[in-house]
C-alpha positions, -999 to +999 in steps of 0.1 A: +475+480-663+478+506-636+498+537-628+515+544-594+525+578-581+546+585-549+565+615-535+600+620-549+626+601-528+602+578-511+614+543-503+599+511-517+576+507-486+559+541-491+523+542-499+515+549-536+485+566-553+471+541-578+452+548-610+439+527-639+451+531-674+423+537-699+417+514-729+434+540-752+466+538-731+462+572-715+461+578-677+457+605-651+464+606-614+455+630-588+446+656-578+481+663-566+496+693-549+524+710-569+557+694-562+581+666-570+568+630-576+578+597-591+555+577-614+556+543-630+533+519-648+528+482-643+506+452-649+481+445-621+495+443-586+529+459-596+540+430-619+565+440-646+567+475-632+587+501-651+614+521-634+603+552-614+603+584-634+607+618-617+581+645-626+571+679-614+533+682-609+513+694-627+527+673-657+513+659-689+526+641-720+545+614-701+552+582-721+557+551-700+557+513-706+559+483-683+591+462-682+597+438-711+583+403-706+552+382-712+532+358-692+533+322-678+505+298-678+503+282-643+482+251-637+476+244-600+464+209-592+439+201-565+414+221-545+427+255-533+415+291-526+431+324-516+462+318-537+490+343-540+520+342-563+553+362-561+581+363-586+616+363-570+642+376-594+679+368-595+685+404-583+664+398-552+635+418-565+601+404-553+569+412-573+534+401-564+521+387-596+489+370-587+462+373-560+431+351-565+403+343-541+389+316-564+397+280-562+390+250-583+396+213-586+411+192-598+429+219-617+428+257-621+447+277-647+461+312-642+479+336-665+507+353-646+527+383-658+564+376-661+595+398-666+617+389-695+644+378-671+621+353-654+629+340-619+615+318-592+577+315-588+565+312-552+529+302-547+511+303-513+476+296-502+470+324-477+448+306-451+465+271-451+501+279-458+502+253-485+529+263-510+551+256-540+583+269-554+592+266-591+626+279-602+638+290-636+604+302-649+605+322-681+579+342-700+561+318-723+564+288-700+535+265-692+540+250-657+520+225-636+522+228-598+508+209-569+508+227-535+526+211-505+515+213-469+532+237-446+542+230-410+517+237-382+529+265-359+516+281-327+525+312-307+511+327-275+504+362-264+517+376-230+492+377-202+477+412-209+450+423-184+423+431-210+398+457-197+371+437-214+368+409-240+386+415-273+363+428-300+384+418-330+418+403-340+439+399-370+469+375-373+494+370-401+529+358-408+553+371-435+588+364-447+589+395-468+578+376-499+547+357-488+519+361-463+500+334-444+468+342-424+465+327-389+437+324-363+434+334-327+413+319-298+384+338-284+403+349-253+432+362-275+458+341-259+470+317-286+478+321-323+478+292-347+488+286-383+476+256-402+510+256-418+540+278-427+563+272-456+600+267-450+618+299-440+620+324-412+588+343-404+576+374-386+543+368-368+521+397-359+488+398-340+466+428-338+439+427-311+412+453-308+400+460-272+398+495-259+426+503-284+446+483-309+473+461-292+501+449-315+522+418-307+551+405-327+578+378-329+606+377-355+627+348-370+601+322-362+608+288-378+579+266-390+569+240-364+576+260-333+548+255-308+553+280-280+566+312-295+560+342-272+548+373-290+560+406-275+538+436-270+552+463-293+524+489-295+497+503-271+496+524-240+508+493-220+541+492-239+555+521-218+544+507-184 
């Protein structure tokens, strides 16, 4: 398990300080400046997270427990690697419940933390966009899943006059619940995804040249082949 600490009143996107819980169940976080904070505990990656509890630092003697639930045995058929799983609850809550770099064939088995209320399990292979959706999953279930192929998608960057060749680039697409990694050509002109699952996606490309240039397109549907990414950050954005 792990403990999360954030400033009081922070939103769900705010960065949190993470700490591990010891084998005896105790934990510590910090050092923290005196002030108001919120703390919670969870299984790894935020699964089955407790509610946030307000505290004034320094504090001690807190008693916290993750949300009620158990686990699900997930068997993924076929070769795969870079697998992520998210739990979508009926209340719209999304929890990242699995991140695994390993792959195996013809079958790999994962134990996934699950809230007592259960929900819909979304599996995504980060680099290929292969995916699966399994609804009505409950703690204690044993499910077998085969990943489906996503739809190839391509986007292009505007004709930016690079001062010299790009040094690095990072490309991904997200729908707020899943993330798929894309690739970019050497000249940093085109972005491609082996496949995107059904949905509407935000594509973002970060290109390092003399500074970091950020390009983005929203509401992209899988299968589009000529999406134009807009420049949203860098000195050029104001020109």
